[in-house]
N, C-alpha and C positions, 0 to 999 in steps of 0.2 A: 480382893482375891486373895486367899491362901495359897501358902507355898506349893501345896499339892494342889489344887487348882491350875497354877499358874503353869504347874510340871504337865499336868495334865493337858493343858490348853497348848503347850509348846509340843508336845506328842502327839495331838490330835491334829492340829492345824496343818501339818504335812498331809498326812492322812486326808483329808477333807480335800486336802486341793488335789491331791491324785486321784480320788474319788470323783471329785469335782470333774478334772481333764479326761480323766477315763468315758465316764458318762458322756461328755461332751463329744468323746472322740466315738464313742458306740453311736450316739445317734446319728454323726456326721456318717459314719458306717452303714448305719441300717437306713438311713432316707437316700443314700447313694446307691445302694442294692437296689432298694425299690426302683427307683429312677432309672437303673439301667436295667431290671428286671421290665419294665413298662416300655421302655425303648425297644425292648430287643423284642417284645411281643408287637410292636409296631411294624417293627424294620421285617419281621418274618409275614405278617398281614401283607404288608407292602411288594415284599418278593413272591409270595402267592397269586398276590392280583398281577405283579410284572408275567410271570410266569404264563399266566391264563392269557394276558394281552398278547405276549409272544405269540402261543395256540395259534390266536384268532387270528393275527395277524398271516402265519402261514397259512393257515385255511384260505382266508380272502387271496393270498398270491395266489394258492391252487387252483381256487374259483376262476381267478382270473387269468388264469392260465389254463384252464378248458374252456374259457369264454373265445379267449383268442382260437384255442383250437378249431371249436365250433365255429366260427366265421370266417376262419380258413378254409372248412372244410364246405360251407356253401358257398364262399367265393368261387371255391375250387368247381363246384356243383354248375354254378351260373356265369366260369368264365368262359372266354373263348367269343364268338362272333355270333351271340345271343343277339344284339343289339341290329346288326346286319342281315343275320339269314332269316330265310323267312321259318312260317310255321311247321313246312311240312318237311323243309333239311332238318330241322331240329328233332323231328319225330324219326325220320330215318337215320340220324343220327345215333339218337337211342337204343334204337334197334340195331343198330351195329354196335353198341358198345355193350348190349344183353347179349350178343352174341360172341363178342369178343371175351366178356368179363366169364360168362356162366358158360360157354362150350355146352351148349344142348347137343342131344344125339339127333332131334327132329325139331326145326319151329316152321310155324305156318305165319303167316300174317293177311291179313285181310287188307281190304281198300282203307282209303281213308275216308273218315265220316266227320261233315259238321254239322252239327246240332248244338245250339243254344250259345251259340260264340265259341263254340270251342271245336279243334280238331283232333280226332282221335284216330286211332289206329290198333285193332286188335289184334295179339297174338296169343300164340298156344305153343308153349315148350314143352320139351317130354325128355327126359330121362331115364335109360335103360340101365339097369343092377345097379344103381350109384349106391353110397352109403347115406344112413339118413340126412346127415351132417350136409352133406352136397344140396337137397332140399332146403333145408334152415337158412343156409347160406346165402340161396337163391332167392327166395321169398323175404329174408332181408333186406339185401340189394336194391330188389326190386319195390320193399314198401318204403324205404327210408330215402328216396330217390325224389331230390328237391326239385328239379326242374329240367327237362317236362317230368310229369307227374307220370308215374307207372303202379298204377295199385293195381294188386292181385285181386280176380274176380273169385276164382276156384282154384281149387287145387284137389287133385285126385290121386288117389295111389288103389295101383292094379298087381294083379300077378297074370304073367301070360307065362304062355310056353315056348321056349325057342331051342330047338336041337334037342328034344326031349326034356329039356331042363324048366325048369319051373324060375323065370324072372320076374325081379322088381320094375314095376314102370311107375315110374312118375310125372304127371302132367300137370301143368301150370298154365292156368287161363287169366289173362289181363289186359291191360291196354294202356298206351303211351297218349297223353292227352297235352295241349298245349293251349292256352288261349289263341284265338283265331289271328287277333289283328294288336292285342294288347300286347307292351314290352312287361315282362315280370319285373 
């Protein structure tokens, strides 16, 4: 080696070492950044899935609460002395409930009928000049009764004259039914 080559080698050697160290640091830094980015994407995906899971948990909690409320409503409908009362008393009790809740202007009932193992009583209730919401509420309460059953057979809306004024009259006909001997 010549003296020039030796000086060159001495001057370049530290630069080579710095270059190699810098390259190694850049590679380590680039690898670290790539790994951190990948981990960040995985964490974001996990976070999104956790948010969905928590939303699902809230929906399940809401559905469970609605189920409990529905069961409570059914138990309230079936509560009381169902096991000990006679079918006739259950039907008359339902008629009393209809009268007290709906407060019709007029109500007529027929005698009890026994047909096909069921006991039923037909009713007709009238509302004079109420709002339409009164009719909807009455039909809804009658149709959604769990026990004894009280389906609505007919609904009639007519206009009559009272004291020189036209008034609306809503007539709802239906029946209250219960099994004659079987428990609900």
